[in-house]
N, C-alpha and C positions, 0 to 999 in steps of 0.2 A: 504494500500500500504506500502510495506517495502522498505527502502532505503538500498542499499548495495554498499560498496566500499572497495578498497584495494590498497596497493602499490605493488611493485614487489615482496616483501617478502610474501605477502598473496595471490598472483595471483592464484597459483595452488589450494589452499584451497577454494578460492572463486568459482572456477569452480565446485567443489564438492558440495558446499552449494547451488549453483544455480540449480544443478541437483535435489537436495532435494526439493527446493522450487517449481520447475516445477512438480515434482511427486505429491506434496501436493496441487497443483493449488494455490499457494500463489503468488499473484501479487507483483512484485518488480520493482524498478527502479535502474538500474546499473549506478553508478557514476564513474566507472573506477576503476582501469586501465584496459586496454584491451589487453595488452601484458606483457610478463615478463621483458620488458625493465625498467630500473630504472626511478622512478618518485618520486616526493616529497610528502610524506605522509600527511603533514599538509594541502595541497590543497584539497585532497580527503576527509580527516577527517572533515574539516570544511564544505565542500559541502554537505556531508551526514548530518552533524549536523544541518546546516541551513534548509535543507529539512524537518527534523523532527521538529525543533523548530518552523518553520512557518506553520506547519500543512499539508504540501504537502504529507508527509509520516507519518504514525503512529509510526513506530519504525525503528531502523536502525541496521545494522551489519557492523562492520569495521574490517579489517584485515591488519596487517603488519607483519614483521618478528617476533616480540615479542608481538604485540598488545599494547605495552606501549606507544610508541610515538603517534600513531594515536588516542588513547584514550585521551591522554593529549590534543592534538589539538582539538578534539571534545568537550571536557569539557570547553574549552574557550568560547563556544557559550552559551549565556544566555538561561536557560531552559533545558539544556542538562545534563543528568545524564548517562554518558557512563561508563560501568563497564567492566573491564578486567576479563574474566573468563576462567579458564582452566579445570573446572570440572562442573558437573551437579548441585552439591549442591550449589555452588556459584551462578550459573545462576538462580536457584530457589530462593535463599535467596535475591538476588539483586532485583528481581521482587517483591517478597512478602514484603520486608522491605524498599527498596529504590525507588521503582517504576521506576527503570532504564529504559530509553527509547532507549538506544543504547548498544548493545553487542559488545565488542571488544575481539578479539582472535589473537593469534600469529600463523602464518603459519609455523613457525619453532619450535613451541612448542607443538601444538595440532595436532594429526593425523586426517584424514578425518572422520573415523568412530565415534570417540569421538566428533569431532566438530559438526557433524550432530545431535548427541544426545543433546549437549549443546544448539544448536539453537532450537531444538524442545522443550526443557525444558523452555528456555527463552520465546519463542513465546506463549507457552501454560500455563504459570503461571501468574495468575492475581495478581495485587497489593492487599494486604490484606485490605488496607483502615483503619487499626487500628489507633486510635488517636495518639498514641506515634510515629508511623511511619510518619504520616502526619506532626506532629510537628517537627520532625527531618528533614524532607525534606524541610520544611519552613526555618529552621535554615540554611541549606545548601545553599538555594537560596538567603538568605539575604546577602547584601553587607556590 
């Protein structure tokens, strides 16, 4: 199960990503928002992050105007590694090297065609599991 959420700045892009998920028969849980009306991105970012951190969802996708604020909010939740990506190379690298569990994108930064390719790359790239990457992830998670 995939968690997805956005604020008003990512609302239109979320609709495009949901179409892609439906075409690929990828189950998802939508944490909002449900209209283009202004909402506070930290609420949605943390809701998606908690769903991923507690195992309700395997991975997440978060969208706001730039992807920055919502990824910062998500990364406040223990166990979350939310990565802001605007290209496929970054989406692949963050899965391979960082085992990122949430993808963040900006609805005012990335167009729908590229966003779908980034989502596809993120969802279909496994963590490499290499020792050096596991070690670095452990260092990130230490307090």
